[in-house]
DSSP file (Angstrom, degrees, kcal/mol; ACC not computed):
  #  RESIDUE AA STRUCTURE BP1 BP2  ACC     N-H-->O    O-->H-N    N-H-->O    O-->H-N    TCO  KAPPA ALPHA  PHI   PSI    X-CA   Y-CA   Z-CA
    1    1 A M     >        0   0    0      0, 0.0     4,-2.5     0, 0.0     5,-0.2   0.000 360.0 360.0 360.0 -41.8  -11.9   -5.7    6.9
    2    2 A L  H  >  +     0   0    0      1,-0.2     4,-2.8     2,-0.2     5,-0.3   0.931 360.0  47.7 -56.6 -49.0  -12.9   -6.6    3.3
    3    3 A R  H  > S+     0   0    0      1,-0.2     4,-2.8     2,-0.2     5,-0.2   0.896 111.2  51.5 -60.6 -40.5  -15.3   -9.3    4.5
    4    4 A M  H  > S+     0   0    0      2,-0.2     4,-2.6     1,-0.2     5,-0.2   0.931 112.8  44.7 -62.7 -46.4  -16.9   -6.9    7.0
    5    5 A V  H  X S+     0   0    0     -4,-2.5     4,-2.6     2,-0.2     5,-0.3   0.944 115.4  46.7 -64.4 -48.9  -17.4   -4.2    4.4
    6    6 A V  H  X S+     0   0    0     -4,-2.8     4,-2.3    -5,-0.2     5,-0.2   0.938 115.2  46.9 -59.7 -47.7  -18.8   -6.5    1.7
    7    7 A F  H  X S+     0   0    0     -4,-2.8     4,-2.5    -5,-0.3    -2,-0.2   0.943 114.2  46.1 -60.3 -49.9  -21.1   -8.2    4.2
    8    8 A N  H  X S+     0   0    0     -4,-2.6     4,-1.3    -5,-0.2    -1,-0.2   0.898 114.7  45.9 -64.5 -42.2  -22.5   -5.0    5.7
    9    9 A L  H  <>S+     0   0    0     -4,-2.6     5,-1.4    -5,-0.2     4,-0.2   0.892 113.8  49.4 -69.0 -38.1  -23.1   -3.3    2.4
   10   10 A A  H ><5S+     0   0    0     -4,-2.3     3,-1.5    -5,-0.3    -2,-0.2   0.898 107.3  55.5 -65.3 -39.9  -24.7   -6.4    0.9
   11   11 A E  H 3<5S+     0   0    0     -4,-2.5    -1,-0.2     1,-0.3    -2,-0.2   0.818 104.6  53.8 -61.0 -31.5  -26.9   -6.7    4.0
   12   12 A Q  T 3<5S-     0   0    0     -4,-1.3    -1,-0.3    -5,-0.2    -2,-0.2   0.489 108.2-128.9 -83.4  -2.7  -28.1   -3.1    3.4
   13   13 A K  T < 5 +     0   0    0     -3,-1.5    -3,-0.2    -4,-0.2     3,-0.1   0.917  54.9 151.1  55.4  48.3  -29.1   -4.0   -0.1
   14   14 A L      < -     0   0    0     -5,-1.4     2,-0.2     1,-0.4    -1,-0.1   0.287  67.9 -75.8 -89.8   9.5  -27.2   -1.1   -1.6
   15   15 A G  S    S-     0   0    0     -5,-0.2    -1,-0.4    -6,-0.2     2,-0.3  -0.689  79.1 -28.3 123.4-178.0  -26.6   -3.0   -4.8
   16   16 A E        -     0   0    0     -2,-0.2     2,-0.5    -3,-0.1    -6,-0.0  -0.543  60.7-154.1 -71.1 133.0  -24.3   -5.8   -5.9
   17   17 A V        -     0   0    0     -2,-0.3     2,-0.4   -11,-0.1    -2,-0.1  -0.949  11.4-173.7-116.0 125.3  -21.1   -5.8   -3.8
   18   18 A V        -     0   0    0     -2,-0.5     2,-0.3     2,-0.0    -2,-0.0  -0.965   7.3-158.1-119.9 133.1  -17.9   -7.3   -5.2
   19   19 A G        -     0   0    0     -2,-0.4     2,-0.4   -16,-0.0   -16,-0.0  -0.845   6.2-158.9-112.4 148.6  -14.7   -7.6   -3.2
   20   20 A A        -     0   0    0     -2,-0.3     6,-0.1     1,-0.1    -2,-0.0  -0.992  13.6-145.9-123.9 132.7  -11.1   -8.0   -4.3
   21   21 A K  S    S+     0   0    0     -2,-0.4     2,-0.3    23,-0.0   -19,-0.1   0.671  78.4   4.4 -76.2 -15.9   -8.6   -9.5   -1.9
   22   22 A N  S  > S-     0   0    0     22,-0.1     4,-2.1     1,-0.1     5,-0.1  -0.949  83.3 -91.3-156.2 175.0   -5.7   -7.3   -3.1
   23   23 A G  H  > S+     0   0    0     22,-1.9     4,-2.6    24,-0.4    23,-0.2   0.842 119.3  55.9 -63.8 -35.4   -4.8   -4.4   -5.4
   24   24 A R  H  > S+     0   0    0     21,-0.6     4,-2.2     2,-0.2    -1,-0.2   0.936 110.0  45.3 -62.8 -46.5   -3.9   -6.6   -8.3
   25   25 A D  H  > S+     0   0    0      1,-0.2     4,-2.4     2,-0.2    -2,-0.2   0.883 112.5  52.6 -64.0 -38.0   -7.3   -8.3   -8.2
   26   26 A G  H  X S+     0   0    0     -4,-2.1     4,-2.4     2,-0.2    -2,-0.2   0.912 108.2  49.9 -63.3 -42.8   -8.9   -4.9   -7.9
   27   27 A M  H  X S+     0   0    0     -4,-2.6     4,-1.7     2,-0.2    -2,-0.2   0.915 110.5  50.3 -62.3 -43.0   -7.1   -3.5  -10.9
   28   28 A E  H  X S+     0   0    0     -4,-2.2     4,-1.4     1,-0.2    -2,-0.2   0.916 110.5  49.5 -62.0 -43.4   -8.2   -6.6  -13.0
   29   29 A L  H  X S+     0   0    0     -4,-2.4     4,-2.6     1,-0.2     3,-0.3   0.920 110.2  50.6 -60.8 -43.7  -11.8   -6.1  -11.9
   30   30 A L  H  < S+     0   0    0     -4,-2.4    -1,-0.2     1,-0.2    -2,-0.2   0.798 109.4  51.1 -67.1 -27.8  -11.7   -2.4  -12.8
   31   31 A R  H  < S+     0   0    0     -4,-1.7    -1,-0.2    -5,-0.2    -2,-0.2   0.785 118.6  37.1 -77.3 -26.7  -10.3   -3.2  -16.3
   32   32 A R  H  < S+     0   0    0     -4,-1.4     2,-0.3    -3,-0.3    -2,-0.2   0.746 119.3  35.2 -96.0 -27.2  -13.0   -5.8  -17.0
   33   33 A Q     <  -     0   0    0     -4,-2.6     2,-0.4    -5,-0.2    -1,-0.1  -0.868  67.5-126.9-131.1 157.9  -16.1   -4.2  -15.4
   34   34 A N        -     0   0    0     -2,-0.3     2,-0.3    -3,-0.0    -3,-0.1  -0.869  28.7-164.6 -99.9 140.7  -17.8   -0.9  -14.8
   35   35 A F        -     0   0    0     -2,-0.4     3,-0.1    -5,-0.1    29,-0.0  -0.912  26.2-141.5-124.5 151.9  -18.8   -0.1  -11.3
   36   36 A D  S    S+     0   0    0     -2,-0.3     2,-0.3     1,-0.3    -1,-0.1   0.709  91.0   7.0 -80.3 -21.6  -21.1    2.5   -9.8
   37   37 A L        -     0   0    0     27,-0.2     2,-0.4     2,-0.0    -1,-0.3  -0.979  63.6-151.5-159.7 145.2  -18.7    3.0   -6.9
   38   38 A V  E     -a   66   0A   0     27,-2.4    29,-2.9    -2,-0.3     2,-0.5  -0.991   5.6-169.8-125.2 131.5  -15.3    1.9   -5.7
   39   39 A I  E     +a   67   0A   0     -2,-0.4     2,-0.4    27,-0.2    29,-0.2  -0.987  20.5 169.3-116.2 124.5  -14.2    1.6   -2.1
   40   40 A T  E     -a   68   0A   0     27,-2.7    29,-2.4    -2,-0.5     2,-0.3  -0.988  33.0-127.9-140.0 146.5  -10.4    1.0   -1.7
   41   41 A D  E     -a   69   0A   0     -2,-0.4     8,-0.3    27,-0.2    29,-0.2  -0.620  20.4-134.6 -82.2 149.0   -7.9    1.0    1.0
   42   42 A I  S    S+     0   0    0     27,-2.5     7,-2.0    -2,-0.3     2,-0.7   0.922  94.7  52.3 -69.2 -42.6   -4.8    3.1    0.4
   43   43 A H  S    S+     0   0    0     26,-0.3    -1,-0.2     5,-0.2     5,-0.1  -0.855  71.2 140.9-104.0 113.6   -2.4    0.3    1.5
   44   44 A M        -     0   0    0     -2,-0.7     2,-0.1    -3,-0.1   -22,-0.1  -0.968  52.3 -95.2-142.3 156.1   -2.9   -3.0   -0.2
   45   45 A P  S    S+     0   0    0      0, 0.0   -22,-1.9     0, 0.0     2,-1.6  -0.459 101.9   7.4 -69.9 147.9   -0.5   -5.8   -1.4
   46   46 A H  S    S+     0   0    0    -23,-0.2     2,-0.3   -24,-0.1   -24,-0.0  -0.250 137.2  16.9  79.2 -45.8    0.5   -5.7   -5.1
   47   47 A H  S    S-     0   0    0     -2,-1.6   -24,-0.4     4,-0.0     2,-0.2  -0.973  77.1-138.8-146.8 150.5   -1.1   -2.4   -6.0
   48   48 A N    >>  -     0   0    0     -2,-0.3     4,-1.5    -5,-0.1     3,-0.6  -0.523  33.6 -95.3-106.1 178.0   -2.3    0.4   -3.7
   49   49 A G  H 3> S+     0   0    0     -7,-2.0     4,-2.2    -8,-0.3    -7,-0.2   0.816 122.7  59.7 -61.1 -31.9   -5.3    2.6   -3.6
   50   50 A E  H 3> S+     0   0    0     -8,-0.5     4,-2.4     1,-0.2    -1,-0.3   0.872 102.1  53.8 -65.1 -36.0   -3.4    5.4   -5.4
   51   51 A D  H <> S+     0   0    0     -3,-0.6     4,-2.4     2,-0.2    -1,-0.2   0.903 108.6  49.1 -62.8 -41.3   -2.8    2.9   -8.3
   52   52 A L  H  X S+     0   0    0     -4,-1.5     4,-2.4     2,-0.2     5,-0.2   0.897 109.7  51.8 -65.5 -40.0   -6.5    2.3   -8.6
   53   53 A L  H  X S+     0   0    0     -4,-2.2     4,-3.1     2,-0.2     5,-0.4   0.932 110.3  48.5 -59.5 -46.3   -7.2    6.0   -8.5
   54   54 A K  H  X>S+     0   0    0     -4,-2.4     4,-2.0     1,-0.2     5,-1.9   0.911 110.3  52.0 -61.6 -42.9   -4.7    6.5  -11.4
   55   55 A L  I  <>S+     0   0    0     -4,-2.4     5,-2.8     3,-0.2     6,-0.3   0.950 117.6  37.0 -58.6 -50.4   -6.3    3.7  -13.4
   56   56 A L  I  <5S+     0   0    0     -4,-2.4     6,-3.4     3,-0.2    -2,-0.2   0.924 127.2  33.0 -70.8 -45.0   -9.8    5.1  -13.1
   57   57 A R  I  <5S+     0   0    0     -4,-3.1    -3,-0.2     4,-0.2    -2,-0.2   0.914 131.2  23.4 -83.1 -44.1   -9.0    8.8  -13.3
   58   58 A Q  I  <5S+     0   0    0     -4,-2.0    -3,-0.2    -5,-0.4    -2,-0.1   0.912 130.2  32.2 -93.1 -47.6   -6.1    9.0  -15.7
   59   59 A E  I   <S+     0   0    0     -5,-1.9    -3,-0.2     1,-0.1    -4,-0.2   0.950 133.3  26.2 -77.9 -49.7   -6.1    5.9  -17.8
   60   60 A Q  S   <S-     0   0    0     -5,-2.8    -3,-0.2    -6,-0.3    -4,-0.2   0.608  90.8-140.3 -92.0 -12.8   -9.8    5.2  -18.1
   61   61 A K        +     0   0    0     -6,-0.3     2,-0.3     1,-0.2    -4,-0.2   0.878  45.5 158.0  55.3  41.9  -11.0    8.8  -17.6
   62   62 A K        -     0   0    0     -6,-3.4    -1,-0.2    -7,-0.2    -2,-0.1  -0.719  44.6-152.2-100.3 148.4  -13.9    7.6  -15.5
   63   63 A N        +     0   0    0     -2,-0.3    -1,-0.1     2,-0.0     3,-0.1   0.104  41.3 151.3-100.4  19.3  -15.8    9.7  -12.9
   64   64 A T        -     0   0    0     -8,-0.1   -27,-0.2     1,-0.1   -28,-0.1  -0.283  55.0-108.5 -52.6 127.5  -16.7    6.6  -10.9
   65   65 A P        -     0   0    0      0, 0.0   -27,-2.4     0, 0.0     2,-0.4  -0.361  38.7-160.9 -60.5 139.3  -17.1    7.8   -7.2
   66   66 A I  E     -a   38   0A   0     19,-0.3    21,-2.2   -29,-0.2    22,-1.8  -0.989  13.4-163.7-130.0 129.6  -14.2    6.5   -5.1
   67   67 A I  E     -ab  39  88A   0    -29,-2.9   -27,-2.7    -2,-0.4     2,-0.4  -0.962  14.3-153.9-109.2 122.0  -14.1    6.2   -1.3
   68   68 A M  E     -ab  40  89A   0     20,-2.6    22,-3.1    -2,-0.5     2,-0.4  -0.758   7.7-163.3 -94.5 142.2  -10.6    5.8    0.1
   69   69 A I  E     +ab  41  90A   0    -29,-2.4   -27,-2.5    -2,-0.4   -26,-0.3  -0.975  20.5 146.1-124.7 138.8  -10.1    4.0    3.4
   70   70 A S  E     - b   0  91A   0     20,-1.6    22,-2.2    -2,-0.4    -2,-0.0  -0.962  50.9-136.5-165.5 152.6   -6.9    4.1    5.6
   71   71 A S  S    S+     0   0    0     -2,-0.3     2,-1.3    20,-0.2    -1,-0.1   0.652  98.5  78.3 -80.3 -16.9   -5.7    4.1    9.1
   72   72 A D        +     0   0    0      1,-0.1    -1,-0.2    -3,-0.1   -30,-0.0  -0.722  57.4 152.7 -92.4  87.2   -3.4    6.9    8.1
   73   73 A G        +     0   0    0     -2,-1.3    -1,-0.1    19,-0.1    18,-0.1   0.016  12.3 138.5-112.4  29.0   -5.9    9.8    8.1
   74   74 A D    >>  -     0   0    0      1,-0.1     4,-2.2     4,-0.0     3,-0.5  -0.290  69.6 -99.7 -69.8 165.1   -3.9   12.9    8.8
   75   75 A E  H 3> S+     0   0    0      1,-0.2     4,-2.7     2,-0.2     5,-0.2   0.827 120.8  54.0 -56.5 -37.9   -4.8   16.0    6.8
   76   76 A D  H 3> S+     0   0    0      2,-0.2     4,-2.3     1,-0.2    -1,-0.2   0.901 110.0  46.8 -65.0 -41.1   -1.9   15.5    4.3
   77   77 A V  H <> S+     0   0    0     -3,-0.5     4,-2.3     2,-0.2    -2,-0.2   0.919 114.4  46.9 -66.8 -44.3   -3.0   12.0    3.4
   78   78 A V  H  X S+     0   0    0     -4,-2.2     4,-2.3     2,-0.2     5,-0.2   0.930 113.3  48.8 -63.2 -45.7   -6.6   12.9    3.0
   79   79 A A  H  X S+     0   0    0     -4,-2.7     4,-2.4    -5,-0.2    -2,-0.2   0.898 111.5  49.6 -62.4 -41.5   -5.7   16.0    0.9
   80   80 A A  H  X S+     0   0    0     -4,-2.3     4,-1.9     2,-0.2    -1,-0.2   0.911 110.6  50.0 -64.6 -42.6   -3.5   13.9   -1.3
   81   81 A A  H  <>S+     0   0    0     -4,-2.3     5,-2.6     1,-0.2     4,-0.4   0.916 113.6  45.1 -62.6 -43.2   -6.2   11.3   -1.8
   82   82 A K  H ><5S+     0   0    0     -4,-2.3     3,-0.9     3,-0.2    -1,-0.2   0.869 110.0  54.6 -70.1 -35.8   -8.7   13.9   -2.8
   83   83 A K  H 3<5S+     0   0    0     -4,-2.4    -1,-0.2     1,-0.2    -2,-0.2   0.860 106.8  52.3 -63.7 -34.6   -6.3   15.7   -5.0
   84   84 A Q  T 3<5S-     0   0    0     -4,-1.9    -1,-0.2    -5,-0.2    -2,-0.2   0.546 135.4 -83.7 -80.4  -7.4   -5.7   12.4   -6.9
   85   85 A G  T < 5S+     0   0    0     -3,-0.9   -19,-0.3    -4,-0.4    -3,-0.2   0.468  76.8 144.3 123.9   1.0   -9.5   11.9   -7.4
   86   86 A A      < -     0   0    0     -5,-2.6    -1,-0.3    -6,-0.2   -19,-0.2  -0.507  33.9-158.4 -70.3 139.0  -11.0   10.3   -4.3
   87   87 A N  S    S+     0   0    0    -21,-2.2     2,-0.3     1,-0.2   -20,-0.2   0.846  72.9   9.5 -83.5 -37.1  -14.4   11.6   -3.6
   88   88 A E  E     -b   67   0A   0    -22,-1.8   -20,-2.6    -7,-0.1     2,-0.4  -0.928  61.6-147.2-141.0 163.2  -14.5   10.7    0.1
   89   89 A F  E     -b   68   0A   0     -2,-0.3     2,-0.5   -22,-0.2   -20,-0.2  -0.997   9.0-168.6-136.2 128.3  -12.1    9.4    2.8
   90   90 A V  E     -b   69   0A   0    -22,-3.1   -20,-1.6    -2,-0.4     2,-0.3  -0.978  16.5-140.5-120.3 126.2  -13.0    7.1    5.7
   91   91 A K  E     -b   70   0A   0     -2,-0.5     4,-0.3   -22,-0.2   -20,-0.2  -0.632  33.2 -85.6 -87.8 140.6  -10.5    6.6    8.5
   92   92 A K  S    S+     0   0    0    -22,-2.2     2,-0.1    -2,-0.3   -19,-0.1  -0.562 106.6  62.6 -78.3 150.0  -10.0    3.2   10.1
   93   93 A P  S    S-     0   0    0      0, 0.0     2,-0.2     0, 0.0    -2,-0.1   0.485  95.8-133.8 -68.9 140.6  -11.3    1.7   12.2
   94   94 A I        -     0   0    0     -2,-0.1     2,-0.7    -4,-0.1    -2,-0.1  -0.440  11.2-151.6 -72.7 132.0  -14.3    1.9    9.9
   95   95 A K    >>  -     0   0    0     -4,-0.3     4,-2.2    -2,-0.2     3,-0.7  -0.926  10.5-151.5 -99.0 112.2  -17.7    2.9   11.4
   96   96 A M  H 3> S+     0   0    0     -2,-0.7     4,-2.9     1,-0.3     5,-0.2   0.812  93.6  58.6 -58.8 -31.7  -20.1    1.2    9.1
   97   97 A E  H 3> S+     0   0    0      2,-0.2     4,-2.0     1,-0.2    -1,-0.3   0.921 108.6  45.4 -62.6 -42.7  -22.7    3.8    9.6
   98   98 A E  H <> S+     0   0    0     -3,-0.7     4,-2.1     2,-0.2    -2,-0.2   0.927 114.5  47.6 -65.4 -45.7  -20.3    6.5    8.3
   99   99 A L  H  X S+     0   0    0     -4,-2.2     4,-2.6     1,-0.2    -2,-0.2   0.924 111.8  50.1 -62.8 -44.3  -19.3    4.3    5.3
  100  100 A S  H  X S+     0   0    0     -4,-2.9     4,-2.8     1,-0.2     5,-0.2   0.897 108.5  53.2 -60.2 -41.2  -22.9    3.5    4.5
  101  101 A K  H  X S+     0   0    0     -4,-2.0     4,-2.2    -5,-0.2    -1,-0.2   0.912 110.9  46.2 -60.7 -43.5  -23.8    7.2    4.6
  102  102 A Q  H  X S+     0   0    0     -4,-2.1     4,-2.7     2,-0.2     5,-0.2   0.909 112.4  50.8 -66.5 -42.4  -21.0    8.0    2.2
  103  103 A V  H  X S+     0   0    0     -4,-2.6     4,-2.4     1,-0.2    -2,-0.2   0.942 112.0  46.6 -59.7 -49.4  -22.0    5.2   -0.2
  104  104 A K  H  X>S+     0   0    0     -4,-2.8     5,-2.7     1,-0.2     4,-0.7   0.897 113.2  49.4 -61.6 -41.0  -25.7    6.3   -0.2
  105  105 A R  H  <5S+     0   0    0     -4,-2.2     3,-0.5    -5,-0.2    -1,-0.2   0.932 113.7  44.9 -64.4 -45.7  -24.7    9.9   -0.8
  106  106 A L  H  <5S+     0   0    0     -4,-2.7    -2,-0.2     1,-0.2    -1,-0.2   0.836 117.7  43.8 -70.0 -32.6  -22.4    9.1   -3.7
  107  107 A L  H  <5S-     0   0    0     -4,-2.4    -1,-0.2    -5,-0.2    -2,-0.2   0.500 109.0-126.1 -87.4  -4.4  -24.9    6.7   -5.3
  108  108 A K  T  <5       0   0    0     -4,-0.7    -3,-0.2    -3,-0.5    -4,-0.1   0.924 360.0 360.0  58.5  47.7  -27.7    9.1   -4.6
  109  109 A I      <       0   0    0     -5,-2.7    -4,-0.2    -6,-0.1    -5,-0.1   0.374 360.0 360.0 -97.9 360.0  -29.8    6.6   -2.8
Protein backbone atom coordinates (compact mmCIF):
# COMPACT_ATOMS: atom_id res chain seq x y z
CA UNK A 1 0.00 0.00 0.00
CA UNK A 2 2.81 2.45 0.88
CA UNK A 3 4.41 2.18 -2.55
CA UNK A 4 1.07 2.66 -4.28
CA UNK A 5 0.26 5.81 -2.29
CA UNK A 6 3.74 7.32 -2.70
CA UNK A 7 3.80 6.56 -6.43
CA UNK A 8 0.31 7.91 -7.12
CA UNK A 9 0.76 11.12 -5.14
CA UNK A 10 4.18 11.74 -6.70
CA UNK A 11 2.71 11.15 -10.18
CA UNK A 12 0.13 13.85 -9.49
CA UNK A 13 2.92 16.29 -8.61
CA UNK A 14 1.30 17.25 -5.32
CA UNK A 15 4.71 18.00 -3.83
CA UNK A 16 7.60 15.93 -2.53
CA UNK A 17 6.35 12.60 -1.20
CA UNK A 18 8.33 10.74 1.47
CA UNK A 19 7.41 7.25 2.66
CA UNK A 20 8.24 5.43 5.88
CA UNK A 21 8.07 1.63 5.97
CA UNK A 22 6.89 1.43 9.59
CA UNK A 23 5.82 3.55 12.54
CA UNK A 24 9.31 3.81 14.02
CA UNK A 25 10.71 5.25 10.78
CA UNK A 26 7.72 7.58 10.56
CA UNK A 27 8.31 8.86 14.10
CA UNK A 28 11.99 9.50 13.32
CA UNK A 29 11.08 11.43 10.16
CA UNK A 30 8.55 13.55 12.05
CA UNK A 31 11.13 14.37 14.71
CA UNK A 32 13.71 15.48 12.10
CA UNK A 33 11.60 17.21 9.46
CA UNK A 34 8.54 19.37 9.06
CA UNK A 35 5.89 18.18 6.66
CA UNK A 36 2.95 19.94 5.05
CA UNK A 37 0.78 16.83 5.42
CA UNK A 38 1.02 13.40 7.04
CA UNK A 39 -0.77 10.28 5.83
CA UNK A 40 -0.60 7.37 8.23
CA UNK A 41 -2.15 3.98 8.70
CA UNK A 42 -3.65 3.30 12.11
CA UNK A 43 -2.05 -0.16 12.28
CA UNK A 44 1.71 -0.30 11.66
CA UNK A 45 4.63 -2.25 13.14
CA UNK A 46 6.70 -0.63 15.93
CA UNK A 47 4.44 2.43 16.38
CA UNK A 48 0.88 2.97 15.24
CA UNK A 49 -0.92 5.93 13.73
CA UNK A 50 -2.17 7.00 17.14
CA UNK A 51 1.46 7.33 18.29
CA UNK A 52 2.16 9.62 15.34
CA UNK A 53 -0.91 11.69 16.18
CA UNK A 54 0.26 12.07 19.78
CA UNK A 55 3.75 13.08 18.66
CA UNK A 56 2.47 15.79 16.34
CA UNK A 57 -0.45 17.09 18.38
CA UNK A 58 0.66 16.69 22.00
CA UNK A 59 4.47 16.63 22.01
CA UNK A 60 5.27 18.91 19.08
CA UNK A 61 2.04 20.98 19.23
CA UNK A 62 1.85 21.02 15.42
CA UNK A 63 -1.25 21.60 13.34
CA UNK A 64 0.07 19.56 10.42
CA UNK A 65 -2.91 18.08 8.56
CA UNK A 66 -3.17 14.32 9.12
CA UNK A 67 -5.04 11.74 7.08
CA UNK A 68 -5.57 8.41 8.85
CA UNK A 69 -6.00 5.25 6.81
CA UNK A 70 -7.39 1.95 8.05
CA UNK A 71 -9.41 -1.06 7.02
CA UNK A 72 -11.16 -0.67 10.37
CA UNK A 73 -13.46 2.19 9.47
CA UNK A 74 -16.44 1.81 11.76
CA UNK A 75 -17.85 4.98 13.29
CA UNK A 76 -16.11 4.51 16.65
CA UNK A 77 -12.66 4.16 15.05
CA UNK A 78 -13.20 7.19 12.82
CA UNK A 79 -14.51 9.27 15.74
CA UNK A 80 -11.55 8.27 17.96
CA UNK A 81 -9.03 9.16 15.23
CA UNK A 82 -10.62 12.56 14.70
CA UNK A 83 -10.85 13.19 18.45
CA UNK A 84 -7.10 12.52 18.71
CA UNK A 85 -6.38 15.05 15.98
CA UNK A 86 -6.80 13.41 12.57
CA UNK A 87 -8.24 15.78 10.00
CA UNK A 88 -9.55 13.10 7.66
CA UNK A 89 -10.06 9.35 7.57
CA UNK A 90 -9.79 7.14 4.48
CA UNK A 91 -11.00 3.56 4.64
CA UNK A 92 -9.13 0.73 2.93
CA UNK A 93 -9.15 -0.38 0.23
CA UNK A 94 -7.93 3.06 -0.72
CA UNK A 95 -9.52 4.81 -3.64
CA UNK A 96 -6.71 7.02 -4.90
CA UNK A 97 -9.19 9.56 -6.25
CA UNK A 98 -10.65 9.99 -2.75
CA UNK A 99 -7.21 10.22 -1.12
CA UNK A 100 -6.01 12.74 -3.72
CA UNK A 101 -9.11 14.84 -3.15
CA UNK A 102 -8.43 14.93 0.61
CA UNK A 103 -4.74 15.76 0.06
CA UNK A 104 -5.58 18.63 -2.29
CA UNK A 105 -8.23 19.99 0.07
CA UNK A 106 -5.93 19.89 3.11
CA UNK A 107 -3.00 21.41 1.20
CA UNK A 108 -5.35 23.97 -0.38
CA UNK A 109 -4.25 23.04 -3.90
